[in-house]
C-alpha positions in Angstrom: -41.0 39.5 129.1 -42.9 38.4 132.4 -41.9 35.0 133.8 -44.6 32.3 134.1 -44.5 29.4 136.4 -46.5 26.1 136.1 -49.2 25.4 138.8 -52.3 23.4 138.9 -55.9 24.8 138.8 -58.2 22.6 140.8 -62.1 23.3 140.2 -64.8 21.8 142.3 -68.6 22.1 141.6 -70.9 21.1 144.7 -73.8 22.2 146.8 -73.0 25.4 149.0 -73.6 23.2 152.2 -70.1 21.5 151.2 -68.1 24.8 151.3 -67.1 24.2 155.1 -65.9 20.7 154.6 -64.1 21.7 151.4 -62.4 24.6 153.2 -61.4 22.4 156.1 -59.7 20.0 153.7 -57.8 22.9 151.9 -56.4 23.9 155.4 -55.6 20.4 156.2 -53.3 20.1 153.2 -51.9 23.4 153.4 -53.7 25.2 150.6 -52.9 28.9 150.8 -56.1 30.3 149.3 -59.3 29.6 147.4 -62.1 31.2 145.5 -65.9 30.5 145.9 -68.4 31.5 143.1 -72.1 30.8 143.0 -72.7 28.5 140.1 -75.8 27.4 138.3 -76.3 25.2 135.2 -77.6 21.9 133.9 -75.9 18.6 134.0 -76.4 15.0 135.0 -78.4 16.3 138.2 -80.8 18.4 136.2 -81.0 22.1 136.3 -79.4 23.8 139.3 -80.7 27.3 139.3 -80.6 28.4 143.1 -84.6 29.2 143.0 -84.9 28.6 146.7 -81.5 29.7 148.2 -81.0 26.5 149.7 -78.3 24.3 148.7 -77.4 26.3 145.6 -74.2 25.2 143.6 -71.0 26.6 144.0 -67.8 26.6 142.2 -64.4 26.4 144.1 -61.2 27.2 142.4 -57.9 26.6 144.0 -54.5 27.2 142.4 -51.7 25.0 144.0 -48.4 23.3 143.3 -48.4 19.8 141.9 -47.0 18.3 145.4 -50.1 19.5 147.2 -52.6 18.3 144.6 -52.6 14.6 144.9 -53.2 14.5 149.0 -56.2 16.8 148.3 -57.6 14.8 145.3 -57.5 11.8 147.5 -59.6 13.6 150.2 -62.1 14.6 147.6 -62.3 11.1 146.3 -63.1 10.0 149.9 -66.0 12.5 149.9 -67.3 11.3 146.6 -67.2 7.6 147.8 -69.1 8.8 151.0 -71.9 9.9 148.7 -71.1 13.6 148.3 -72.0 15.2 144.9 -68.7 16.7 143.7 -67.4 17.5 140.2 -63.7 17.7 140.3 -61.4 18.8 137.4 -57.9 19.8 137.3 -55.9 22.0 134.7 -52.5 23.2 134.1 -52.2 27.0 134.5 -49.3 29.3 134.5 -48.9 32.3 137.1 -46.7 35.4 137.6 -46.5 34.9 141.3 -45.6 31.4 142.4 -44.7 32.2 145.9 -48.5 33.3 146.4 -49.6 29.5 146.0 -46.9 27.9 148.2 -47.8 29.7 151.4 -49.6 27.4 153.8 -52.7 28.5 155.9 -51.4 26.4 158.8 
């Protein structure tokens, strides 16, 4: 049987112009990797369909250990308080390669 290790999955939905700022936050807090996906849908802000190619939505996924989660969440909360539109949620996940998520970008 394959061993599984607990980690956290942080998902952020925002406009694509926030990508650079989000990545800077990841690096600041030693996050070892992330995935960015174009996203579209409908919610509190209406339909987001990337019709113009300007400020389309992105979904950013980060798998990280619990000890790196809280400082990053505090950074994201500061961005929200400054008026940036971010949807942030966290889920428990299990991985088979935990060392992949503990390496730092620093």
